DODREN-568758 format. One record per residue (C-alpha): x, y, z; residue number from 1. Coordinates in Angstrom, 1 decimal. Each point is the difference from the previous one (the first is absolute). Layout:
% residues N
(node (X Y Z) NUM) ...
This chain:
% residues 463
(node (-1.1 0.8 10.5) 1) (node (2.7 2.5 -1.3) 2) (node (-0.6 0.1 -3.5) 3) (node (-3.9 0.2 -0.3) 4) (node (-1.2 3.2 -1.3) 5) (node (-0.7 2.1 2.9) 6) (node (-1.3 3.2 -1.9) 7) (node (-3.5 -0.1 1.6) 8) (node (-3.5 0.1 -1.9) 9) (node (-2.1 0.9 3.1) 10) (node (-3.4 -0.1 -1.6) 11) (node (-3.2 -0.2 2.1) 12) (node (-1.2 -3.2 1.2) 13) (node (-2.1 -1.4 -2.7) 14) (node (0.3 -3.7 -0.3) 15) (node (-2.5 -2.9 0.5) 16) (node (-0.8 -1.0 3.8) 17) (node (-2.0 -2.5 1.5) 18) (node (-0.9 -2.1 -3.1) 19) (node (-0.5 -3.9 0.5) 20) (node (0.7 -1.8 -3.0) 21) (node (-1.8 -3.1 -0.9) 22) (node (3.0 -1.7 -1.4) 23) (node (3.6 0.9 -0.3) 24) (node (3.1 -0.8 -2.4) 25) (node (3.5 0.5 -0.2) 26) (node (2.8 -0.5 -2.6) 27) (node (3.7 0.5 -0.2) 28) (node (1.4 1.1 -3.6) 29) (node (3.8 -0.4 -0.7) 30) (node (1.2 2.4 -2.3) 31) (node (3.6 -0.6 -1.4) 32) (node (1.9 3.0 -1.8) 33) (node (-2.1 1.6 -2.7) 34) (node (-2.8 -2.4 -0.1) 35) (node (-2.7 3.0 0.6) 36) (node (-0.8 -0.6 3.8) 37) (node (-1.3 3.7 0.4) 38) (node (-2.0 -0.4 -3.3) 39) (node (-1.5 -3.3 1.2) 40) (node (-1.0 2.2 3.4) 41) (node (-1.2 2.8 -1.9) 42) (node (-2.2 -2.3 -2.2) 43) (node (-1.3 -1.9 2.9) 44) (node (-1.1 3.4 1.6) 45) (node (-1.6 1.2 -3.3) 46) (node (-2.0 -3.0 -0.1) 47) (node (-1.2 0.0 3.3) 48) (node (-1.2 3.8 -0.5) 49) (node (-1.7 -1.3 -3.1) 50) (node (-1.9 -2.3 1.8) 51) (node (-1.2 2.5 2.4) 52) (node (2.4 0.4 3.0) 53) (node (0.7 3.7 0.8) 54) (node (3.4 1.2 -0.2) 55) (node (0.0 1.2 3.7) 56) (node (-0.6 -3.9 0.9) 57) (node (3.4 -0.9 -1.6) 58) (node (3.0 0.0 2.0) 59) (node (3.3 0.1 -2.1) 60) (node (3.1 0.1 1.9) 61) (node (3.4 0.5 -1.5) 62) (node (3.6 0.5 1.4) 63) (node (0.0 3.4 -1.0) 64) (node (-2.8 2.8 -0.5) 65) (node (1.2 0.6 -3.3) 66) (node (-0.4 -3.7 -1.0) 67) (node (-3.7 0.2 1.4) 68) (node (-0.6 3.4 -2.0) 69) (node (1.2 -1.6 -3.3) 70) (node (-2.6 -2.8 0.5) 71) (node (-2.6 2.3 1.1) 72) (node (0.6 2.3 -3.1) 73) (node (-0.2 -3.0 -2.5) 74) (node (-3.4 -1.1 1.5) 75) (node (-1.2 3.6 0.1) 76) (node (0.7 0.5 -3.7) 77) (node (-1.0 -3.4 -1.2) 78) (node (-3.5 0.4 1.9) 79) (node (-0.1 4.0 -0.4) 80) (node (-0.6 -0.1 3.8) 81) (node (1.3 3.0 2.2) 82) (node (3.3 -0.6 1.5) 83) (node (-1.8 1.2 3.4) 84) (node (-1.9 -3.0 0.4) 85) (node (3.0 -2.5 0.2) 86) (node (0.7 1.2 3.3) 87) (node (1.3 -3.4 1.3) 88) (node (2.7 -0.2 -2.4) 89) (node (3.3 0.8 2.2) 90) (node (2.5 -1.6 2.2) 91) (node (-1.0 -2.2 3.0) 92) (node (1.7 2.9 2.0) 93) (node (-2.3 2.5 -1.1) 94) (node (-2.9 -2.3 0.3) 95) (node (0.8 -0.7 3.7) 96) (node (0.4 3.6 0.7) 97) (node (-3.5 0.7 -1.0) 98) (node (-1.2 -3.1 2.0) 99) (node (1.4 1.9 2.8) 100) (node (3.2 -1.4 0.6) 101) (node (1.5 3.3 1.1) 102) (node (-2.5 -0.5 3.0) 103) (node (-0.5 3.8 0.1) 104) (node (3.6 0.8 0.0) 105) (node (2.0 2.4 -2.5) 106) (node (1.9 -1.9 -2.8) 107) (node (3.9 0.3 0.8) 108) (node (1.8 2.6 -2.4) 109) (node (3.4 0.9 -0.7) 110) (node (0.1 2.9 2.2) 111) (node (-1.2 -2.3 2.9) 112) (node (2.7 -2.3 -0.7) 113) (node (2.7 2.5 0.4) 114) (node (-1.6 1.6 3.2) 115) (node (0.7 -3.3 1.3) 116) (node (3.5 -0.7 -1.4) 117) (node (1.8 2.6 -2.4) 118) (node (2.0 -3.3 -1.0) 119) (node (-2.9 -1.5 -2.0) 120) (node (0.7 0.7 -3.5) 121) (node (-2.5 0.8 -2.8) 122) (node (0.1 -1.5 -3.7) 123) (node (-2.2 1.6 -2.7) 124) (node (-1.4 -2.9 -2.5) 125) (node (-1.8 0.9 -3.0) 126) (node (-2.9 -2.3 -0.6) 127) (node (-1.0 1.1 -3.7) 128) (node (3.0 1.0 -2.3) 129) (node (0.3 3.7 -0.4) 130) (node (-3.1 0.5 2.2) 131) (node (1.3 2.3 3.2) 132) (node (-3.6 -0.5 1.3) 133) (node (0.6 -3.7 0.5) 134) (node (3.0 0.5 2.3) 135) (node (0.0 -1.8 3.5) 136) (node (2.5 0.5 2.6) 137) (node (1.3 -3.3 1.6) 138) (node (1.6 0.2 3.6) 139) (node (3.5 -1.2 0.2) 140) (node (1.3 -1.7 3.3) 141) (node (1.2 -3.4 0.5) 142) (node (-1.6 -0.5 3.5) 143) (node (-3.3 0.8 -1.2) 144) (node (0.3 -1.8 -3.2) 145) (node (1.0 -3.3 1.8) 146) (node (-2.9 0.3 2.5) 147) (node (-2.2 0.7 -2.9) 148) (node (1.1 -3.3 -1.5) 149) (node (-0.3 -1.7 3.2) 150) (node (-3.7 1.1 0.6) 151) (node (-0.9 -0.9 -3.7) 152) (node (1.6 -3.4 0.3) 153) (node (-1.9 -0.4 3.4) 154) (node (3.7 -0.8 1.6) 155) (node (0.7 0.5 3.6) 156) (node (3.4 2.0 -0.6) 157) (node (1.8 1.6 -2.8) 158) (node (2.8 -1.2 -1.7) 159) (node (3.0 2.2 -0.4) 160) (node (2.9 -1.0 -2.1) 161) (node (2.6 1.3 -2.4) 162) (node (-0.5 3.7 -1.0) 163) (node (-3.3 0.3 2.2) 164) (node (1.7 -0.9 3.3) 165) (node (3.1 2.4 -0.8) 166) (node (-2.5 2.7 -1.2) 167) (node (-2.3 -0.4 3.1) 168) (node (2.9 0.0 2.4) 169) (node (1.3 3.4 -1.4) 170) (node (-3.6 1.7 -0.1) 171) (node (-0.8 -1.3 3.5) 172) (node (3.3 1.5 1.2) 173) (node (-1.0 3.2 -1.6) 174) (node (-3.3 -0.1 1.6) 175) (node (1.0 -0.9 3.4) 176) (node (3.2 2.0 -0.1) 177) (node (2.3 -3.0 1.1) 178) (node (1.8 -2.5 -1.8) 179) (node (-1.9 -3.3 -0.4) 180) (node (1.9 -3.3 0.6) 181) (node (-0.2 -2.5 -2.8) 182) (node (-1.4 -2.3 2.3) 183) (node (-2.8 2.1 1.2) 184) (node (-1.6 1.4 -3.1) 185) (node (-3.3 -2.2 0.1) 186) (node (-0.2 1.2 3.7) 187) (node (0.0 3.7 -1.2) 188) (node (-2.2 -0.6 -2.8) 189) (node (-2.7 -1.5 2.1) 190) (node (0.3 3.1 2.4) 191) (node (-0.2 2.3 -3.1) 192) (node (-2.9 -1.7 -1.1) 193) (node (-1.9 0.3 3.1) 194) (node (0.9 3.7 0.1) 195) (node (-1.7 0.4 -3.6) 196) (node (-2.7 -2.0 1.2) 197) (node (-0.5 2.5 3.0) 198) (node (0.5 3.0 -2.1) 199) (node (-2.6 -1.0 -2.6) 200) (node (-2.5 -0.6 3.2) 201) (node (0.8 3.3 1.6) 202) (node (-0.7 1.8 -3.5) 203) (node (-3.1 -2.1 -0.8) 204) (node (1.8 -1.3 -3.4) 205) (node (-0.3 -3.0 -1.8) 206) (node (2.6 -1.3 -2.7) 207) (node (-0.6 -2.5 -2.9) 208) (node (0.5 -3.2 2.0) 209) (node (-2.3 1.2 2.7) 210) (node (-2.8 0.5 -2.4) 211) (node (0.4 -3.6 -1.5) 212) (node (0.5 -1.5 3.6) 213) (node (-3.2 1.8 1.0) 214) (node (-2.3 -1.9 -2.6) 215) (node (1.9 -3.2 0.2) 216) (node (-0.4 -0.6 3.8) 217) (node (-2.7 -2.3 1.0) 218) (node (-1.8 2.7 2.2) 219) (node (-0.9 2.1 -3.2) 220) (node (-3.6 0.2 -0.3) 221) (node (-1.6 -2.6 -2.5) 222) (node (-2.6 2.7 -0.9) 223) (node (2.7 2.3 -1.7) 224) (node (1.2 -2.6 -2.0) 225) (node (-1.3 0.9 -3.9) 226) (node (-2.2 -3.0 -1.7) 227) (node (1.1 0.4 -3.4) 228) (node (-1.8 -1.6 -2.9) 229) (node (3.4 -0.2 -1.9) 230) (node (3.4 0.1 1.8) 231) (node (3.1 0.1 -1.9) 232) (node (3.4 -0.3 1.4) 233) (node (2.9 0.8 -2.5) 234) (node (3.6 -0.9 0.4) 235) (node (-0.9 -2.0 3.0) 236) (node (3.4 -1.6 -0.1) 237) (node (1.5 3.0 1.5) 238) (node (-2.4 0.5 3.0) 239) (node (1.3 -0.5 3.6) 240) (node (-1.3 -2.4 2.6) 241) (node (-1.7 3.2 1.8) 242) (node (-1.6 0.7 -3.1) 243) (node (-1.1 -3.3 -0.8) 244) (node (-1.9 0.1 3.3) 245) (node (-1.9 2.8 -1.4) 246) (node (-0.8 -2.0 -3.4) 247) (node (-1.3 -2.9 1.9) 248) (node (-2.3 2.3 1.9) 249) (node (-1.1 1.7 -3.5) 250) (node (-0.5 -3.3 -1.6) 251) (node (-2.2 -1.6 2.7) 252) (node (-2.5 2.8 -0.5) 253) (node (0.2 0.2 -3.9) 254) (node (-2.3 -1.8 -2.5) 255) (node (2.8 -0.8 -2.6) 256) (node (3.7 0.5 0.8) 257) (node (2.9 -0.1 -2.7) 258) (node (3.6 -0.2 1.2) 259) (node (2.5 0.5 -2.8) 260) (node (3.8 0.1 -0.1) 261) (node (2.9 -1.9 -0.8) 262) (node (2.4 -1.6 2.6) 263) (node (2.6 -0.1 -2.2) 264) (node (0.2 3.8 -0.1) 265) (node (-0.4 0.1 3.7) 266) (node (3.2 2.4 0.3) 267) (node (-1.2 1.8 3.2) 268) (node (0.7 -2.6 2.5) 269) (node (2.9 2.0 1.8) 270) (node (-2.3 2.7 0.5) 271) (node (-2.5 -2.3 2.0) 272) (node (-2.0 -1.7 -2.8) 273) (node (-1.6 -3.5 0.5) 274) (node (-0.2 -1.4 -3.6) 275) (node (-0.8 -3.3 1.6) 276) (node (-3.3 1.3 1.3) 277) (node (-1.0 0.5 -3.6) 278) (node (0.5 -3.5 -1.1) 279) (node (-1.8 -1.5 3.2) 280) (node (-3.1 2.6 -0.1) 281) (node (-3.0 -2.5 -0.1) 282) (node (-2.1 0.4 -2.7) 283) (node (-3.4 -1.8 -1.2) 284) (node (0.7 -0.2 -3.8) 285) (node (3.1 -1.4 -1.9) 286) (node (3.1 2.1 -0.6) 287) (node (0.4 1.9 -3.4) 288) (node (3.3 0.5 -1.5) 289) (node (0.5 2.5 -2.6) 290) (node (2.1 -1.8 -2.3) 291) (node (1.1 2.1 -3.1) 292) (node (2.5 3.0 0.4) 293) (node (-1.2 2.6 -2.7) 294) (node (3.2 1.8 1.1) 295) (node (2.9 -2.3 -0.3) 296) (node (1.2 -1.4 -3.5) 297) (node (1.5 -3.4 -0.5) 298) (node (3.6 0.6 0.6) 299) (node (-0.3 2.1 3.0) 300) (node (-2.2 -2.7 1.7) 301) (node (2.5 -2.7 -0.8) 302) (node (2.7 2.2 1.5) 303) (node (-2.0 0.4 3.0) 304) (node (-0.7 -3.5 0.4) 305) (node (3.8 -1.0 -0.2) 306) (node (1.1 2.9 2.1) 307) (node (-2.3 -0.1 3.1) 308) (node (-0.8 -3.0 2.2) 309) (node (-3.0 0.4 2.4) 310) (node (-0.8 -3.5 1.1) 311) (node (1.8 0.4 3.2) 312) (node (-2.7 2.1 1.5) 313) (node (-1.9 -2.3 2.3) 314) (node (-3.6 1.5 -0.5) 315) (node (0.4 0.5 -3.8) 316) (node (-3.0 -0.7 -2.2) 317) (node (1.1 -2.1 -3.1) 318) (node (-1.3 2.2 -2.9) 319) (node (0.3 -0.9 -3.8) 320) (node (0.0 3.3 -2.4) 321) (node (1.2 0.7 -3.3) 322) (node (1.4 2.8 -1.9) 323) (node (-2.2 2.0 -2.4) 324) (node (-0.4 -2.2 -2.9) 325) (node (-0.9 2.9 -2.4) 326) (node (2.8 2.4 0.9) 327) (node (1.4 1.6 -3.0) 328) (node (3.2 0.1 1.8) 329) (node (2.1 -3.1 1.0) 330) (node (2.0 2.1 2.5) 331) (node (3.2 0.4 0.5) 332) (node (2.5 -0.4 3.3) 333) (node (3.5 2.0 -0.1) 334) (node (2.6 -0.8 2.7) 335) (node (3.1 0.7 -2.1) 336) (node (1.2 2.1 -3.0) 337) (node (2.0 -0.8 -3.0) 338) (node (3.4 1.3 0.3) 339) (node (1.5 -1.9 -2.8) 340) (node (-1.2 -1.6 -3.1) 341) (node (0.8 -3.7 -0.7) 342) (node (1.3 -1.7 -3.2) 343) (node (-1.6 -3.2 -1.0) 344) (node (2.5 -0.9 -2.8) 345) (node (2.8 -0.1 2.5) 346) (node (-1.8 -1.4 3.1) 347) (node (0.0 3.3 2.0) 348) (node (-2.9 0.5 2.0) 349) (node (-1.4 3.5 0.9) 350) (node (1.1 1.6 3.3) 351) (node (-2.6 1.2 2.5) 352) (node (0.2 2.0 3.5) 353) (node (-2.7 0.5 2.5) 354) (node (-2.3 2.9 -0.4) 355) (node (1.0 2.7 2.0) 356) (node (-2.0 3.2 1.2) 357) (node (1.8 2.2 -2.3) 358) (node (-0.9 -2.2 -2.9) 359) (node (-3.8 0.2 1.2) 360) (node (0.2 4.0 0.2) 361) (node (1.2 0.0 -3.8) 362) (node (-2.7 -2.3 -0.9) 363) (node (-2.7 1.9 1.8) 364) (node (1.6 3.3 -1.6) 365) (node (-0.8 -1.7 -3.6) 366) (node (-3.3 -1.1 1.0) 367) (node (-1.1 2.9 2.5) 368) (node (-3.4 0.7 -1.5) 369) (node (-1.1 -3.6 0.5) 370) (node (-1.6 -1.3 3.5) 371) (node (2.5 -1.5 2.5) 372) (node (-0.1 -1.3 3.6) 373) (node (3.2 -0.1 1.5) 374) (node (-0.1 -1.7 3.3) 375) (node (2.6 -0.7 3.0) 376) (node (-0.6 -1.7 3.1) 377) (node (1.3 2.9 2.0) 378) (node (-0.9 3.9 -0.3) 379) (node (3.7 0.7 0.2) 380) (node (0.5 -1.6 -3.0) 381) (node (-2.9 1.5 -1.6) 382) (node (1.3 3.3 1.1) 383) (node (3.1 -0.7 -1.8) 384) (node (-1.5 -1.1 -3.2) 385) (node (-1.9 3.6 0.0) 386) (node (3.2 1.8 0.7) 387) (node (1.4 -1.6 -3.0) 388) (node (-3.1 1.0 -2.3) 389) (node (0.1 3.3 1.2) 390) (node (3.4 0.2 -1.1) 391) (node (-1.0 -0.9 -3.2) 392) (node (-2.7 2.5 -0.1) 393) (node (-2.7 -2.9 -0.3) 394) (node (-3.4 1.0 1.6) 395) (node (-1.3 -2.6 2.3) 396) (node (-2.0 -0.8 3.0) 397) (node (1.8 -1.1 3.2) 398) (node (-2.1 -1.6 2.5) 399) (node (-3.0 1.5 -2.0) 400) (node (1.2 3.5 0.4) 401) (node (1.0 1.8 -3.5) 402) (node (3.7 1.0 -0.5) 403) (node (0.8 2.6 -2.6) 404) (node (-3.6 -0.6 -1.6) 405) (node (-3.2 -1.7 0.6) 406) (node (-0.1 -0.7 -3.9) 407) (node (1.7 -3.3 0.3) 408) (node (-0.9 -3.7 0.0) 409) (node (3.1 -0.9 2.0) 410) (node (-0.6 -1.4 3.5) 411) (node (2.5 -0.9 2.8) 412) (node (-1.1 -1.5 3.0) 413) (node (0.5 -2.8 2.2) 414) (node (-1.5 -3.6 -0.7) 415) (node (-2.1 0.2 2.9) 416) (node (-1.9 3.1 -1.5) 417) (node (-0.2 -1.3 -3.3) 418) (node (-2.6 -3.0 0.2) 419) (node (-2.7 0.3 -2.5) 420) (node (2.0 1.8 -2.3) 421) (node (0.9 -1.3 -3.5) 422) (node (1.9 1.8 -2.7) 423) (node (2.0 -0.6 -3.3) 424) (node (3.6 0.6 1.3) 425) (node (0.7 -1.2 3.4) 426) (node (3.5 0.0 1.9) 427) (node (0.7 -1.9 3.3) 428) (node (3.3 1.7 1.5) 429) (node (1.8 -1.7 2.8) 430) (node (3.1 1.9 0.5) 431) (node (0.8 -0.1 3.9) 432) (node (0.1 -2.5 2.6) 433) (node (-3.3 1.1 1.6) 434) (node (-1.4 -0.7 -3.5) 435) (node (1.4 -3.2 -0.3) 436) (node (-1.0 -0.9 3.6) 437) (node (-3.6 0.9 -0.3) 438) (node (-0.2 -2.1 -3.6) 439) (node (1.5 -2.9 1.6) 440) (node (-1.9 0.1 3.3) 441) (node (-3.4 -0.3 -1.9) 442) (node (-0.1 -1.4 -3.5) 443) (node (-3.7 1.4 -0.3) 444) (node (1.5 3.6 -0.3) 445) (node (2.0 -0.9 -3.1) 446) (node (-3.0 -1.9 -1.3) 447) (node (-2.1 3.1 0.5) 448) (node (2.5 2.4 -1.9) 449) (node (0.7 -2.5 -3.0) 450) (node (-3.8 -0.4 -0.4) 451) (node (-0.6 3.5 -0.6) 452) (node (1.5 -0.1 -3.8) 453) (node (-2.3 -0.1 -3.0) 454) (node (3.0 0.1 -2.6) 455) (node (3.5 0.8 0.9) 456) (node (1.6 -1.1 3.3) 457) (node (3.4 1.3 1.1) 458) (node (2.0 -1.5 3.2) 459) (node (2.8 1.9 1.5) 460) (node (1.8 -1.9 2.7) 461) (node (2.7 1.2 2.6) 462) (node (3.4 0.0 -1.8) 463) 
């Protein structure tokens, strides 16, 4: 799936195989925003190791290798165990690669893709703020993206519409050196994908989807499936249908399986995620809901409850959770700014206007030494915010890459890349039609953005 971390941790095959457990159990954990889901999972792993489970027999799989590494580091430090023993803390993609999902083929790299088609773009993404060693390159092409989504959703055909249709028509025309008729984009896209598959076969290459698909298919050898004593799947709401096939295989062989996530934060559905498979996963033990958010203060939790309606989602799990009762900050939500004081003596109310982006810049200038998370639905709006901060000579991180200096606590990034984060000052900026469309098309996106705030929440909408 397009947004999982593909920065490989190719390690030796070192996971348990062929163990038959006398009993098996499985449980689902729901972790609403700020309720300490990762801490819960880390504590489960610590308890298992304390009771004699070897670290090598624990499979902990997160959406990114960065997230898996953070969990590994916490356990390693707590128990004073070398990090090298937590070899099965990674993404599912890294695991399936080690399981033999490449089928002896070379993993497809940027240079291979551009050998096939120079029109395939590439975008660098920084997985850790200010760390150039964490940079991965994402291929960009509308046809390959739509076919990736199709494969992960286990659909029969891709769905081109709007911008993806127009972009595909243009790039397919460039590749085949003809003008593609509007009504034949799907036909040429299918031809392009066949050419791409043939290119990989001729060059003994496997891409991201091939590795997952290889392990997910029924013919994959049973004796190559790890038999973990403890299997933990984090951020499970973001797994695709194809990845769930792999999870079911792993769970069928594991002694204890923990599936953790939050369907209310399932914002990767447009990229192929299948959150309903998280809520439908068969378990032997009752679900556990972590019901106190240690992040959100009262006023921000109240604003979220009033602003976002999640009841329309068919497979939603109804979860009751509360704000932090011991939070020292009540929380403040700012959507407007005072432009004229009122006078109660003559019954004149104060005048306000909606908060604008320039107002946010001024607030950040005053509080630039504090921690900030400034989010937008689109990368284009994030780039616009960054240009404004740069013009004011304010150091920050844009998409985790340092701008002006790496000595900053100000982060500008998309909502999709901000899950799991929580900081004192949060701003949600929606100043383009694309921003508005994304927020209106999936209320979970707004929900994720608003629930990052620990103290102050600023809302800037399109003028």
